[in-house]
C-alpha positions in Angstrom: 152.4 257.2 96.3 156.2 257.0 95.9 155.6 254.7 92.9 153.3 257.3 91.3 155.5 260.3 91.4 158.6 258.3 90.2 156.6 257.0 87.2 155.1 260.4 86.4 158.4 262.2 86.6 160.4 259.6 84.6 157.8 259.5 81.8 157.6 263.3 81.8 161.4 263.8 81.7 161.7 261.2 79.0 159.2 263.0 76.8 161.1 266.3 77.5 164.3 264.7 76.5 162.9 263.6 73.2 161.3 266.9 72.5 164.6 268.7 73.3 166.6 266.4 71.1 164.4 267.2 68.2 164.5 271.0 68.9 168.1 271.6 69.9 170.7 270.9 67.3 173.6 269.9 69.6 171.4 267.6 71.6 170.3 266.0 68.3 173.9 265.0 67.7 174.0 263.2 71.0 170.6 261.5 70.5 167.9 260.5 72.9 169.7 257.7 74.7 172.9 259.6 75.5 171.0 262.7 76.6 168.7 260.6 78.8 171.7 258.8 80.4 173.5 262.0 81.0 170.5 263.8 82.5 169.7 260.8 84.6 173.2 260.8 86.1 173.0 264.6 86.8 169.6 264.3 88.4 170.6 261.3 90.6 173.7 263.0 91.9 172.2 266.4 92.3 169.3 265.0 94.3 170.5 261.6 95.7 167.9 261.6 98.5 164.9 261.7 96.1 165.3 258.4 94.2 164.3 254.9 95.1 166.5 252.4 93.2 163.9 249.6 93.7 161.2 251.6 92.0 163.5 252.6 89.1 164.7 249.0 88.7 161.1 247.8 88.5 160.1 250.5 86.1 163.1 249.7 83.8 162.2 246.0 84.0 158.7 246.8 82.9 159.5 248.9 79.8 162.6 246.8 78.8 160.9 243.7 77.4 158.2 245.8 75.7 160.9 248.0 74.1 162.8 245.0 72.9 159.7 243.4 71.4 158.9 246.6 69.4 162.5 247.1 68.4 162.8 243.5 67.1 159.4 243.9 65.4 160.8 246.7 63.3 163.5 244.6 61.9 165.1 241.1 62.4 168.0 239.0 61.5 166.8 239.4 57.9 167.9 243.0 58.0 171.4 241.8 59.0 171.5 239.4 56.1 170.2 242.1 53.7 173.5 244.0 54.2 175.4 241.2 52.5 178.1 238.8 53.6 180.6 241.6 54.6 178.2 243.0 57.2 177.6 239.4 58.6 181.3 238.9 58.7 182.0 242.2 60.5 179.2 241.5 63.0 180.4 238.0 63.7 184.0 239.3 64.3 182.7 241.8 66.8 180.8 239.1 68.7 183.6 236.6 68.7 186.1 239.3 69.9 183.8 240.1 72.9 183.4 236.5 73.8 187.2 235.8 73.5 188.2 238.8 75.8 185.4 238.0 78.3 187.1 234.7 78.8 190.5 236.3 79.1 189.2 238.7 81.7 187.6 235.9 83.5 190.9 234.1 84.0 192.8 237.4 84.7 190.4 238.0 87.6 190.9 234.6 89.1 187.9 232.7 87.8 185.7 233.5 90.7 181.9 233.4 90.7 181.8 237.1 90.5 184.1 237.1 87.5 181.9 234.5 85.8 178.8 236.7 86.3 180.7 239.8 85.1 182.0 238.0 82.0 178.6 236.8 80.9 177.1 240.2 81.5 180.0 241.8 79.5 179.2 239.5 76.6 175.5 240.3 76.9 175.9 244.1 77.0 178.7 244.4 74.4 176.9 242.4 71.7 173.6 244.2 72.0 173.6 247.0 74.5 172.2 248.0 77.9 168.8 246.3 77.4 170.6 242.9 77.3 172.3 243.7 80.5 169.0 244.2 82.2 167.5 241.0 80.7 170.5 238.8 81.7 170.6 240.3 85.2 167.0 239.2 85.6 167.7 235.8 84.1 170.6 235.1 86.5 168.5 236.6 89.4 171.2 239.0 90.4 170.3 241.3 93.3 169.6 245.0 92.5 172.9 246.1 94.1 174.9 243.9 91.7 172.9 245.2 88.8 173.5 248.8 89.9 177.2 248.1 90.3 177.5 246.6 86.8 175.4 249.5 85.4 177.7 252.1 86.9 180.8 250.2 85.8 179.4 249.9 82.3 178.8 253.7 82.2 182.4 254.3 83.1 183.7 251.9 80.5 181.3 253.1 77.8 182.4 256.7 78.4 186.0 255.7 77.5 184.7 254.0 74.3 182.6 257.0 73.3 185.5 259.4 73.9 187.9 257.3 71.8 185.5 256.6 68.9 183.9 260.1 68.7 187.2 262.1 69.2 190.1 260.1 68.1 188.5 257.8 65.6 188.5 260.3 62.7 192.3 260.4 62.8 192.6 256.6 62.5 189.9 255.5 60.1 190.0 255.6 56.4 187.0 257.3 55.0 185.2 256.2 51.8 183.3 258.6 49.7 180.7 256.1 48.7 179.4 252.8 50.0 180.8 249.7 48.4 177.7 247.7 49.2 174.0 248.3 48.6 172.3 249.9 51.6 169.6 248.1 53.5 166.3 248.3 51.6 163.5 250.5 52.7 160.2 248.8 53.2 158.0 249.2 50.1 154.8 249.8 52.0 156.2 251.7 54.9 154.1 254.4 56.5 155.0 257.9 55.1 155.4 260.7 57.6 153.1 263.6 57.5 149.8 261.8 57.1 146.9 262.1 59.5 146.3 259.2 61.7 143.8 258.3 64.5 144.7 257.8 68.1 144.0 254.1 67.7 146.4 253.8 64.8 149.1 255.6 66.8 148.9 253.6 70.0 147.7 250.1 69.1 151.3 248.6 69.0 151.7 249.2 72.7 148.8 247.0 73.9 149.9 244.4 71.3 153.4 244.4 72.9 151.9 244.0 76.4 149.8 241.2 74.9 152.9 239.4 73.8 154.3 239.7 77.3 151.1 238.3 78.7 151.2 235.4 76.3 154.8 234.7 77.4 153.9 234.7 81.1 150.9 232.5 80.4 152.9 230.0 78.5 155.4 229.9 81.3 152.6 229.2 83.8 151.1 226.5 81.6 154.4 224.5 81.6 154.5 225.0 85.4 157.9 226.8 85.3 156.9 230.4 86.2 160.3 230.9 87.9 162.3 230.1 84.8 163.0 233.5 83.4 164.9 231.9 80.4 161.6 230.7 79.0 160.1 234.2 79.3 163.3 235.4 77.6 162.9 233.0 74.7 159.3 233.8 74.2 159.9 237.5 74.1 162.8 237.2 71.6 160.9 234.8 69.4 157.7 236.8 69.6 159.5 240.0 68.6 161.2 238.3 65.6 157.9 236.7 64.5 156.2 240.0 64.7 158.8 241.4 62.3 157.2 239.1 59.7 153.9 241.0 60.0 154.1 244.0 57.6 151.4 245.9 59.4 153.6 246.1 62.5 157.1 246.1 60.9 156.3 249.0 58.6 154.3 251.0 61.2 156.4 254.0 62.1 154.5 254.6 65.3 155.7 251.3 66.7 159.2 252.5 66.1 158.5 255.8 67.8 157.1 254.1 70.8 160.1 251.8 70.9 162.4 254.8 70.9 160.4 256.4 73.8 160.5 253.2 75.9 164.3 252.9 75.3 164.6 256.6 76.4 162.6 255.8 79.6 164.9 252.7 80.2 168.1 254.8 79.7 166.8 257.5 82.0 166.2 254.9 84.7 169.7 253.5 84.3 171.1 257.0 84.6 169.0 257.7 87.7 170.4 254.5 89.3 174.0 255.6 88.8 175.1 257.0 92.2 178.6 258.3 91.5 179.3 258.3 95.3 179.4 254.5 95.0 182.2 254.7 92.5 184.6 253.3 95.1 186.8 250.3 95.5 183.7 248.1 95.0 182.9 249.4 91.6 186.3 250.3 90.2 187.5 246.6 89.8 184.3 245.9 87.8 184.9 248.9 85.7 188.5 247.8 84.9 187.1 244.3 84.1 184.6 245.7 81.6 187.2 248.1 80.2 189.5 245.2 79.6 186.9 243.3 77.7 185.9 246.4 75.8 189.3 247.7 74.8 190.6 244.2 73.9 187.6 243.2 71.8 187.4 246.5 70.0 191.1 246.4 69.2 190.8 242.8 67.9 187.7 243.6 65.9 189.4 246.6 64.3 192.5 244.5 63.4 190.5 241.7 62.0 188.4 244.1 59.8 191.6 245.7 58.5 193.2 242.3 57.9 190.2 241.1 55.9 190.1 244.5 54.0 186.6 245.4 55.3 185.8 249.2 55.2 186.4 251.1 58.3 182.8 252.5 58.1 181.6 248.9 58.5 183.8 248.4 61.6 182.5 251.6 63.1 178.8 250.8 62.5 178.9 247.2 63.7 181.1 248.1 66.7 178.7 250.9 67.7 175.6 248.7 67.2 177.0 245.9 69.3 178.9 247.8 72.0 176.4 250.6 72.5 173.2 249.3 71.0 171.1 250.7 68.0 170.1 254.0 69.5 173.7 255.1 69.8 174.6 254.3 66.2 173.5 257.5 64.6 175.5 259.7 67.0 178.7 257.7 66.7 178.5 257.3 62.9 177.8 261.1 62.4 180.7 262.0 64.8 183.1 259.8 62.7 181.7 261.0 59.4 180.1 257.7 58.5 176.5 258.7 58.2 175.8 256.4 55.2 176.7 253.4 57.3 174.1 254.0 60.0 171.6 251.3 58.6 174.4 248.7 58.9 175.0 249.5 62.5 171.3 249.5 63.4 170.9 246.1 61.7 173.9 244.7 63.6 172.6 246.1 66.9 169.2 244.6 66.4 170.9 241.2 65.8 172.8 241.7 69.0 169.5 242.6 70.8 168.1 239.3 69.6 171.1 237.1 70.5 173.2 239.0 73.1 171.4 237.8 76.2 171.5 234.2 75.0 175.2 234.5 74.2 175.8 235.9 77.7 173.8 233.0 79.2 175.8 230.4 77.2 179.1 232.0 78.4 177.9 231.9 82.0 177.0 228.2 81.8 180.2 227.4 79.9 182.4 229.1 82.5 180.5 227.3 85.3 181.8 224.0 84.0 185.5 225.1 84.0 
């Protein structure tokens, strides 16, 4: 029964968030994800007795891979390449900056096992967003308490990033009136909004996504390694990218809408797990750790883009896509007056969704050998 009302309430509130964002202009500037996060944090700390973290964690773990499959199916690494070499370069600089400062933070914090876990999680979350944090946490089989600690610390560090980018960024960045590059192409046979569709047309990508999950679990069972989450991770990532080659799914706008809804559900769950009363000496060092990685990598990324004469709009878009994930890109680009660069940030964020968890896993295994 406890499971039932949690699921019903989270799904209902997520739908309400999306409806409100589309109806209220100032919420529209924040977007679904930021609104869901904020509302989740408010609800959790206003009614701390009502929420079961284990149920929220399981619900987030259920929607997370399905959302990732649908997000990757809407685009792929091809979209990153379509933006041209400058976009690939800016994205690569962002990833390398995060990896470098995750190693620096690892040594600053004494090279402990906890520092190794946090470094790898920092790489994962700051190259593709919060979904990667959940996937890598499951891959490393971290306990729910550790995941909750990292989640709360990431919210604190991410708040600093959002404040700087959305309030101070406009005084630092150089604004271009027009794009120096061709924007990402629109699919030629994409669904046009406004047409009448049947219920089956609107919902069929969801059972398809669960089918991919079932196939992934079945393949893991067949090779007799059901406990190896990395195999599941590989099959989910590869499955999403392969589905992006299928025009019927890639250009189906309902798949994108369902992916947005699942990401909103995931973000609400993350907010509902953020108990601010636990922001104590246990969480603060992790928050400082992540802030070190975040501040250092963003500063290095910005300096490298300036040195290579890349437009500041490209830096803002790729940084937002990597650090905060694709759903945050529109809000950050609009606040910094770089609306035309949104497709570049979304493409970079999708590439981070594809590779971020693997990069974090590689960093974890590399640091284990030091």
